[in-house]
C-alpha positions as CSV (number, residue, x, y, z in Angstrom):
1,M,-22.6,-49.0,-17.4
2,K,-18.6,-49.0,-18.2
3,I,-18.6,-45.2,-19.7
4,R,-20.7,-43.9,-16.8
5,R,-17.6,-45.3,-14.9
6,L,-15.1,-44.1,-16.5
7,F,-17.4,-40.6,-16.9
8,R,-17.3,-40.5,-13.3
9,L,-13.6,-41.9,-12.6
10,L,-12.5,-38.9,-14.9
11,I,-14.6,-36.3,-13.4
12,T,-13.4,-36.9,-9.7
13,G,-9.7,-36.7,-11.2
14,C,-10.3,-32.8,-12.6
15,L,-12.1,-32.0,-8.9
16,L,-8.9,-34.0,-7.0
17,T,-6.2,-32.1,-9.6
18,A,-7.8,-28.7,-9.8
19,C,-8.4,-28.8,-5.3
20,N,-4.6,-28.8,-4.9
21,S,-3.6,-25.7,-7.2
22,P,-2.0,-22.6,-5.7
23,T,-5.1,-20.3,-6.6
24,D,-2.9,-16.5,-6.3
25,P,-1.1,-15.8,-9.5
26,S,1.8,-15.1,-8.3
27,G,2.5,-18.2,-6.5
28,Q,2.7,-17.0,-2.8
29,L,-0.2,-17.9,-0.4
30,L,-0.2,-15.5,2.0
31,D,-0.6,-16.2,5.9
32,S,-3.8,-17.3,7.0
33,N,-2.9,-14.7,10.3
34,V,-3.7,-11.7,7.9
35,V,-7.6,-12.3,8.1
36,T,-9.2,-12.2,10.8
37,N,-13.0,-11.3,11.5
38,P,-12.8,-9.6,15.7
39,N,-16.6,-9.1,15.7
40,T,-18.2,-11.5,18.6
41,A,-22.4,-11.9,18.7
42,K,-21.5,-9.7,22.0
43,G,-20.7,-6.6,19.5
44,K,-17.2,-6.8,21.5
45,A,-14.3,-6.8,19.0
46,D,-11.0,-6.7,20.2
47,R,-9.5,-4.2,17.0
48,S,-5.2,-4.1,19.1
49,H,-4.6,-6.6,16.5
50,L,-5.9,-5.3,13.7
51,P,-4.1,-3.4,9.9
52,E,-5.1,0.4,10.7
53,I,-5.9,2.1,6.8
54,T,-5.5,5.7,7.2
55,F,-5.7,7.7,5.0
56,E,-4.2,11.3,4.2
57,E,-7.5,12.2,3.0
58,T,-10.4,10.4,1.4
59,E,-12.1,12.8,-1.5
60,H,-10.3,14.8,-3.8
61,D,-11.8,17.5,-6.1
62,F,-10.5,18.4,-9.4
63,G,-12.2,21.2,-10.1
64,R,-13.2,22.3,-12.8
65,L,-12.3,19.8,-16.1
66,I,-12.5,20.0,-19.8
67,D,-15.0,17.6,-22.0
68,G,-12.5,14.7,-22.6
69,E,-9.3,15.8,-20.0
70,T,-8.3,12.6,-17.6
71,V,-6.9,12.7,-14.8
72,A,-5.6,11.1,-11.9
73,F,-5.3,11.6,-8.5
74,N,-3.1,9.4,-5.3
75,F,-4.2,9.0,-2.8
76,N,-2.3,8.2,0.2
77,F,-2.3,5.6,3.4
78,T,-0.2,4.2,6.1
79,N,-0.8,0.7,7.4
80,T,-1.4,2.4,11.3
81,G,-1.9,-1.0,12.6
82,K,-0.4,-4.3,14.4
83,T,-0.4,-6.7,11.3
84,D,-0.3,-6.4,7.5
85,L,-2.9,-4.5,5.9
86,V,-4.1,-6.9,2.6
87,I,-6.2,-5.0,0.1
88,A,-8.6,-7.2,-1.3
89,D,-10.7,-5.1,-4.1
90,V,-10.9,-1.5,-5.8
91,S,-13.6,-0.9,-7.5
92,S,-15.3,2.7,-8.6
93,S,-19.4,3.3,-9.5
94,C,-18.2,4.3,-13.0
95,G,-17.2,2.7,-16.2
96,C,-15.1,6.1,-16.0
97,T,-13.0,6.0,-13.4
98,V,-10.4,3.3,-13.2
99,P,-8.6,2.5,-9.7
100,S,-4.9,0.5,-9.2
101,Y,-4.0,-0.7,-5.9
102,P,-1.1,-2.1,-4.9
103,R,-1.8,-6.2,-4.4
104,Q,1.0,-6.8,-1.8
105,A,1.0,-7.1,1.2
106,I,1.5,-3.4,3.7
107,R,3.7,-4.0,6.9
108,P,2.9,-2.0,9.6
109,G,4.0,1.4,9.0
110,D,4.3,1.6,5.3
111,K,2.9,4.2,3.3
112,G,0.9,2.9,-0.2
113,S,-1.3,4.4,-2.9
114,I,-4.7,4.4,-4.2
115,K,-4.4,6.0,-7.7
116,V,-7.7,6.6,-9.3
117,S,-7.8,7.7,-12.7
118,F,-11.2,10.0,-14.0
119,N,-12.0,10.3,-18.2
120,S,-15.0,13.4,-18.4
121,R,-15.6,12.3,-21.9
122,G,-19.2,12.6,-21.9
123,R,-19.6,13.9,-19.0
124,R,-20.6,16.7,-19.1
125,G,-21.9,18.8,-15.2
126,F,-20.8,18.0,-11.6
127,Q,-19.8,14.3,-11.6
128,S,-19.3,12.8,-8.4
129,K,-17.7,9.4,-8.1
130,T,-17.4,6.5,-5.7
131,V,-14.0,4.0,-5.4
132,V,-14.8,1.7,-2.6
133,V,-11.7,-0.3,-0.7
134,V,-12.2,-3.9,0.7
135,A,-9.6,-4.7,3.2
136,N,-8.7,-6.1,5.9
137,T,-9.2,-4.0,8.6
138,Q,-12.2,-3.0,10.6
139,P,-14.3,-1.7,8.7
140,N,-13.5,-3.4,6.2
141,V,-15.4,-1.2,3.4
142,I,-13.9,2.4,3.0
143,Q,-14.9,4.6,0.3
144,L,-13.0,7.4,-1.6
145,R,-15.0,9.5,-3.3
146,I,-13.2,11.9,-6.7
147,K,-15.8,15.3,-7.9
148,A,-15.4,17.3,-10.7
149,Q,-16.6,20.3,-12.6
150,V,-17.4,19.2,-16.3
151,I,-17.9,22.3,-18.9
152,A,-17.9,22.0,-22.5
153,P,-14.9,22.9,-24.5
154,G,-14.2,26.9,-25.1
155,A,-17.5,27.2,-22.4
156,E,-14.6,28.7,-20.3
């Protein structure tokens, strides 16, 4: 009986201390104002105070690549909205495509870029890969695409 009580006390103590620790590894928590959901039951959304991500281009064609080449492209964007832009996640459709993106908030009017690297090793033929960007915009998911034609070495 005492062991159960001690065990419960230990678990409760662990849970209480875990709830008080910051989840942001940099120690800087974002203001809750940067996350806004303008959707309503009526479907009329007020988007006037939201960040807006505007890409210079959302698709890039690397052209012909030789099997084994690694290439990269920067998808440049601007926050054309009225509040801070926060990119929550960027993921790719394949392990051969690796994105990197800014982790800090992008102020209105500021620019940034999402770098997408593509490793063509073992990917012969036409390749089309999707990169999904999740941000505090409306809509909150934006798709970027890269394309390439991968050929065998010496088959030019």
